[in-house]
N, C-alpha and C positions, 0 to 999 in steps of 0.2 A: 529422447530420453529425457524429463530432467534429468538435472546432478545437481549437488550443493553447492556454489557457487556461486553459480550460473545464476546470467544478468538475464530476465525475459518483462514484455513487459502485464499488467497491469491495468482493469479497464474498471477504476469504481462504480460498485452501488450504491445507490439513494442510500442507506444504508452507512456506506464507511463513509458517503462524501458528508451525512449528518452530524457522525462522530468529533469529524477530524475537529469539521469548524464549529461545535458545539466547546469541543476544547483548547479551539484557541479565541474562541470568544472571552472565556471563563476567567483565559492566560490573562485576555486585553483587560476585562470587566476585575482583575485582581486589584490591576495596577502595577505588579507585581512588573508588569512590562519595563514601568516606566522608571522602574527606583536602581535599575543601573546598578545591581549589588553579582553576577553573575549567574542571580538565579536561572537555572534553563527553563524554558517555559513553550508553553505552544503558535508559535509566531510563523504566518504565512499567508498567499494569496489562497485568496475562495476556493474551494473544490469543492466539484460537480459529480454528477450518476457522470457515465459515460468517460470524464478523464482519464488518461492513461497516463500513468508512473514507471520505471522504474520496479524490479523485484529482483532483490538480492535472497534465493532457494535457499532458505534453512535444508528445508527435512523433505521426501519422497518418498511417500510410502501408498499401495496398493488400497485402493477404497470396499471392491467387492470382490469376489470370485472370479469376477469378469476383466481385473487385475484395470483394470483407473484407476491411474496415478495420481490421484493427486500431490498437492505442493504446501507447504506454509514456508515463509516468505516475510522479509522489511519491506515495504513498500514505500519508497524516497518521494514522497513531497515535495511541491515544490512551496516549501519552507525551509525550517530546521527543527523539522520532525517526519518522523515516521509512523507508520501502520502496518501491524501484526495481523498477518492475516493469516486464515489456515484449512485446511482443505481443500483449497480451490483449481480446479476442475481446465482441462485444458479447452479451447473453447475464443467465440468472441461477442464473444454476451459480456454484461456486465457483471461483475467479480469470476471472470476469467481470465488467464495470463494466456498469452504469445508469444512465442521466438520472435527475438526482432526481424524484422526485414532488413537483406543488407542494401546498403544504398551501390545502387549502378550508374 
């Protein structure tokens, strides 16, 4: 059962990766990134569909009468920015989340 504050693994969709890379590209093209003014901009390594990142759950809700649970949360990317994800279901496909496996 997912809970608020829990860290899970989220797999990016192609649309997620495109949005992340677009924001980062726009930040770089604006030249703000190179001015060292303290302005927070989107920077980081390129994102690709299927990349897996940690997500901190901020909301858990039932999606339908079958009580399928969906989560909202912040995905912590390989950079200085995050991605807000809504209504993600548990599973192994892109756009879904899984509980981290413990190392043994």
